[in-house]
N, C-alpha and C positions, 0 to 999 in steps of 0.2 A: 504494500500500500504506500510506503514511503517513497519507493521508486517512482510510482505514478505521480505522486504529489511533486516530486523533484523535477520530473520531466515536464509536467504542466507549468511549474514555476519557471523553468528555464525557457520554455517556449513563449510564455507570457513576457518575460524580460527581453528576449530577442525581438519579439514583435513590438514591444513598447519602445525600445531604443532604435529600431529600424525605421520607425515612422517619424520623420522630421516634418515640422511645419513648413509650409511653402512661404518663402519670403517674396514680397512684391518686387517685380523687376524695376530697374532704375531707368528713367527716360534719359537718353543721350542727345537726341536731336532728330532732324529729318533731312532727307536728301532726295534727289531725283524727282522734284516736283515738275510734272508735265501736264500740259493740256492735251487730252486725248481727242476730245470732240468739242466743237464750239458751234453753236447755232443760236437762233434768235431766242428760243425759250429756255434752254438749259445748256450746261457745259459739263463735261466729265473730266475730272482730274485724277491723276495717280500720284502717289507720294509714298516713299519708303520711310517708315518711322523706326528709328533705331533705339534699342533697349539693351541693358546689361542684365544677365541672369545671375544674381548673387548666391544662388543655391548650389550645393555640392552634388546635385543630381540633375539629370536632363528633365525637361518638361515638354509639354505640347501646348500650343495655342489653339484654342477651339473656336473662339468667337470674339468679335469686337463690336461694341455698341457705343458710338462716339458722336458728340456734337462739336462742331468747329465754329469758332467766333473770330471776328475781326473787330477790334476795338469794342468789345462786349456786345456786338450785334451778331445774332445767329446767322451764320453763313450756310451751313449744311449739316445734315445728319447722315451718318454712315453706319450700316449694320452689315457685317460680313461673317461668314463661317470659313474656318481654315482647318488645315491639318499641317501645322508648322512644327517641326522638331527644333527644340531649343537646346544648345549645348550647355553643359554644366559650367558655371563660372565663366561664361563667355557672352559675347555680343550676339544679338540676333536682330533681324529686320522683319517688320510686318508690312507687307505691301497693301496699301489701302486704295480703294477706288471711291471717289467722292463725287456725287452728283450735285451740281449747283443749280439753283434757280436764278437765272440771269436777272430777273426783276429785283430780287433781293440784293444782288450785287450792285446793280445800278442805283438802287435806293441808298445804299450805304457808301458808294464809291467816292462821291464828291467830298464827303467829310474826311475820308481816309486820304484822298489825294492832296488835301490841304496841309497834311502833317508831314514831317520829315521821316517818321517811322510809323509802322502799324504794329499793334499788339495782336499776335495770333495765339489763340487759346484753344485747347481741346479738353473736353471733360467727358466722362462716361466710364466704361468698364471694359476690361478684357478678361476672357475666361481661360484660365490656365489649369493644367492638371497633369497627373501622372497616373497611368493605369485607369482605374475607375474613380479616382478621387479628383474632382474638378471644383474649382472655386472662382468666383469673380473678384477681380482686384480693381480698385478705383484707378481711373486715369485722370490726371490733372497736370497739364503742363502749359506754361506760358513762355513765349519767346517774342522778342521784338525784332522786327525786320525793317531795315532802313529802306526808304524809298528815294530814288534819285530820278524823279520825273523831269524836273526843271534844271 
């Protein structure tokens, strides 16, 4: 009977110490911002958002649900599903496709063009996991982008 208790205790301890909590990824920046389509009603952009995985184990990105703002004005909403493998203690990129309503852009563009820089903000969540354990992590990043129109 003591052997069974010891085996159960050892299995429990191995399980307990093998389950690490998932740390939220760290935002690094974005790159490769491209206009894919441009027409009168809407435009489609693509952008690569770069993160760092602080965890000692690989993860998978399953979904993103993000809002994008320019100078605190909602620019677009993007929801996507993925199957992206994230290396442990490494950088990774999430390729996003963003559909813009050109009426919203025109409404907010005059105010943005009068400034020397614009504030770009993204809020929402990304769903990360390992195996059958998935969780949503909040996304919140702000960057300032200089404008040199004139």
